[in-house]
N, C-alpha and C positions, 0 to 999 in steps of 0.2 A: 600423296601416296592419292588414287582412287577413290571413290566412295564406298564401292565394293568390297576392294582389297581394307580398307579400314574398317569396315564392318566387319568383314569374316574374321578379322583379327581381336576384335573386338568379343565377339562371340566363342573365339579360340583362347580367350585369358579368361573368359566365363566356363567353359567347361571345364577348364583345367582344374578351377578353385574346384571347380564342385567334384571332381575326382581325387582330389588331394583333398579334402574334407571328407569324402566317404558318404558323400550325401546320400540318402536315398529318399526317393520323395514314393507318395502313394500311389497305385494304380489307380488310371484313368479307369472311371464305370462309366463317363460321358464322353463327348467332347466339348470342353471347355473354351468357345471361340474366341473369347476374352478376361470375362472374369470368373473366378467363379459360382460356378450354378447360378449366372445369371445369363439369362435370353435364352433361345433355343438347345437342344443339344445335338447328342448323332442321329435323332431322325430327324434334322434339315435337310442329309445327306440320300433321305428315301432309302425303299429295299436295298439289303449289303449281302445278305447270302449271296459264296458265289462269282459277285461283282472283282471284277479288276479296279483296282482301287492305287489310287497316287497322293502320298501324303509328299508336301510338297514344303521344304525346310521344317523337316521331322522332331531336329534338337535332340531328346534324347528319350523320344519313340513311345511316350507313353501311351497318346492318341491311336498311329497305329497297331500296335501291340493291343487295344483295346479293340480294332477293328478283326484285327484275324484271327483274338482268340474269344472274345462274344460273340460276335458277328457273322463265324463263318466267312469272313470275305480274304478277297487272297490282292495281300497288301504293297505295293515296293514303297521306301521310305529314303528320301533324298536329305542329303543335309554335306555340307561344305568345309563345317568343321571339325576337325578330326578327332578333336577332345568330348564334340557333341557325340559326333559317330560311334569313338571308343567307349560310350555310354550308354549307349542304346545297344551296340551290340552285347556289353556284358551283362544287360540285367535282362533283353528279350530275346537275345541271337536264335535261340531255340525252340521259340516258338512256332508253330505247322503256320503256311502259307503269309509267313513273313521276312520283308529282305529289306534289307539295308545297304545302302549304296552310299558311295564316300565319290561325293560328285559335285561341280557347279549345275546349280538348276537348267538355265539354259542348254548344259550339255547335255545333260542327259533328256529332256525333252525332247529335242534333236535327231536321237536314237531311239525313243521311245515305242515298243506299239502302241495301239490304241490303247486307250483303258474307259470303263464305263463311268467312274466317279474321279475329279480331281480336286483336292483342297488342299488349303492352304489357313496357317491358324496362325494372324500378324507376319505372316514371314514376306509375303510379295512386296511390303514396303521397302524392301532391304535391297532388292534386287536392281542393277544398275540403272535397268529400262524398262518400267512397268508396260510401257507398253508393247517394246519388242515379250517380255514377259507373257503379258494376256495372250498377244499372236503368236506364241510356242506355245503356249498352255491348250487354246481351241483346235492347233492344227493336229495335238496329241490325246484329242476328247475323241473316242467312236461316237457315230452321228447319230445327236438324241445323248449325249452323252450332258453332265452333269458337274462345271465348278465353283466351287465353293470356295469366299475367301474373307474371313476377315481382317480387319483394319484400323488402323488409329483414326480418331478421330479429334479428339480435344482430349488434353492432359489436366494434369491439375490445377494448370496454371492458367489456362483456361484461353492459352493465345485457338486464334480460330483456323480452322484446316487450308488450305491456300488453295488459289484456284487458276493457278499456274502447277506446271508439271518441276517444280521443283526437291530439291531435299534439305532438309533442315536441322540441327542436331537437335538429340534428344538424347536422357538418364535411360540406361540400364542399371538398374540395382543388383546389385550382388548380397543378398546372407553372408551376414558373415565378412565382407569384403571390401575394397573404395568400388564406388560407383563407377561405372564405365560413362564415354559416351560415346553414339553409336549417330550415322546421320540414314535419316530415310525421310520415305514420302511421307507425308501426314494432308491429304488435300479430302476435297469436298466431295460427298456420296456421287453428286452431280457430276461430277469429273471422274470419277472411278468410272460409273458407269455408261459416260461417253465414250472410254480409253475400250472397258471392255467389247460394248457396242460396235467400236471399230476396229476389233479385233474379229469377229464375228461371233461373238459371245450374245444370244438374246438374253437380258435382266427380266429375270422372274419377280424377286424378290430384292427389295432392301428392307432392312431390320436394323433399328436403332439398339442398342446395348447401354442401359446405362447404365453405374454402379451404382448399388443398393447402399451405398453407404456415402452419406453428406458431406461429409470430412475425406471426399477422397472423389469429387467428381469428374473422373476419369471418364470418356464414355468412345464407343464403340461404331461400325456399321459392317457388319453381315452381308455380299452384296451373293444373291441366290442368282449361278447364270445358268446357262444351257444351249450345247452348242446346234447354233442355227440351221 
């Protein structure tokens, strides 16, 4: 089984678990790129009212709903796990200016109209080839458009990020269920920046997001890029 199929199956199991448990998540008041209320929030995307925005790997749809409901954005949200898509539509399908799409990210990007802003909260690391994904994102951005994405840098076991484009196993934790294994890219910020530049994106900022909890020393990087 390819990594992409492996991850899709894991996220489908994750979503199905929470559907069966009828898990209710709190409404998003900001975009948490990595850890709750750590690092910058929604403001890093810039002005939002009336902007065409794409949430890539939207999961439960909380962030997409926040942008459409609280900021007047026109939002498309795409995810390839049917259970996650079902959770999103059930919770937020009624919100104006918000559309959910059950589709593969690269397939969707290949036929998408130009967006002012595209963002990905920890989802880019699961796609089959980050270089191909970054190129597809750049092609789907309007001139001057912005792509903001967060990625895992180190986990609690403090393994350093890779300097080559290879996946590694990580743990997807399910509250009230058995942990799942996923395969994802955990790469250095410099490697992410180099790949973004190679795809035609200008890297404007690389922001470190560290856990405020010393007992959970997980670390993320947030990259703010724009179409060159």
